[in-house]
N, C-alpha and C positions, 0 to 999 in steps of 0.2 A: 505494500499500499505505499503510495507516493503522494503526502500532503504535500498543497502548495503551502508558503508563509502566510496568507492571511488566514487559511483554515487553523494552523497552529496558533494564532494569535485568539482567533475565537474560541478555540479549544480553553487555552491558558486563562481569558475571558471570563469563561462559564466557569470553570474550575474555582477561580477565586470568588464568583457569586455563591457556588455552592460552599466553600468554604467559610464566606460569613454569613450563610444562613444557618452553618452547623455552631460558629462559634459565637454569633453575635456582633463581631467587632466590625463596626461601620466603615474603617478605614481599607477594610479589604475591597469594600467596593470603590473605594476611589483609584485603588492598583488595578481594578477591574476596568475602571474607566481609560488608564491609562494603558492597559491589555487593549481594550479596543481602538484607540488610537492608533498603536501598533498594526492593526488590522487595516485602518484605513489607509496606513501608509504603506502597507502591502499592496491593498487593492490599487492603489495609486502608481504602482510600480517603483516605489523608492527601493534602495538596498537595505540590505538587512541593517546594516549600522545605524541608517536613517531611520527605519522602523524602530530601534531599539532607543533611539535619541527621543524619537517623538513619544515613545511608551514611558520613558522614563520621567520627561517634561511634564507628561501630562498628569501622569499618574503622582509624581512627587508636588506640582503645583495643586493638585485636588488634594494631597494627604494636608500641605501644608496651610490650606485654606479651611479644609474641615475643623484642623485643630484649632485656627482662629477663630475661627465662628463659635465653636464650644466653648470659648473661654468666656463669648459675651451672653450666653445665654443664661436666663434670668435664673436667682435662685433656687435652691433645691424645696422642692414642696412644702417640707418643716418648718422654712424662713420666711415663706412668700406669701405675703397676704392675698395675691391674686388667685391663688391655689387654697389657701387657709383660710377661713374667713375669722379663724381665733386670733389669726397674728393682729396684735395692736388692741385686743379689749382688755379690758381693766378688769382685777381681782383684788380682794381683801387681803392682806396675810398678817394673822394675829399675832404668832411666833414663829420664828425659825430655829431650827436644831444648830448646834455648833457647827455641823459639817454643810453648812446653809441649804438645807432641805426643809420644805414645810408642807402641810397639808392643807389645802385650799377648796371653797366651795364655788362651784363654778357650773352653770348650766344645770343647776338643780342634784349634780351629784361632787363627792370628795374626788380631788384630783391632786396626785403628787407634783409637787413644782418644785422647783432647784433655783438659785439665784445665780446669775450669770454675769451681773454687774462688779461694779468696785466695791469690796467689804467696807464696813459692816452693812449689815443687812438688819435695819430696824424693822419694826411690825409698821404697817400701814398698805396705802395704794400702791398697785404694782402692774405694770403691762405685760403680755405676752408677747412676747419676741421670736419665739418659735416650740416647735413639739419636737420632741423626742420621744417617739414611742407613744406611750400614753402619760410622759411627763411633760408638764408644764414649765418651758423656760423662762424665767420672771426676769424683768431688770425695773428698776425704779423709773419714774417718768422722767424724759430730758426737758 
């Protein structure tokens, strides 16, 4: 079986997509774009070194671009008020334990809370800054 260079590039792109589906690593899709660029270069009749250069440039630029985009994504759901409506709500803390924990009443239930601000933590009104599992992370109002 004699494959032309474009077919090899398309098989490589398919293998990268399959690997991404198996691992969940989105960067492999960016490398698959590079392999597709190599295939397009092969269809265009470019030499093998030009095909590899096209694949490397497109794949590399796509990986760097995705990395930069990922750095600008919003905060995780646990501290993003657009996702979690509890962020920014106020609670009353009566007493803190020495390790910076408390039990507060919020939304009709008792919640565990942890102080994340600058010590000391006196009793009083606090703001929910994030959620960590079922623990409210509290800080003083700014």
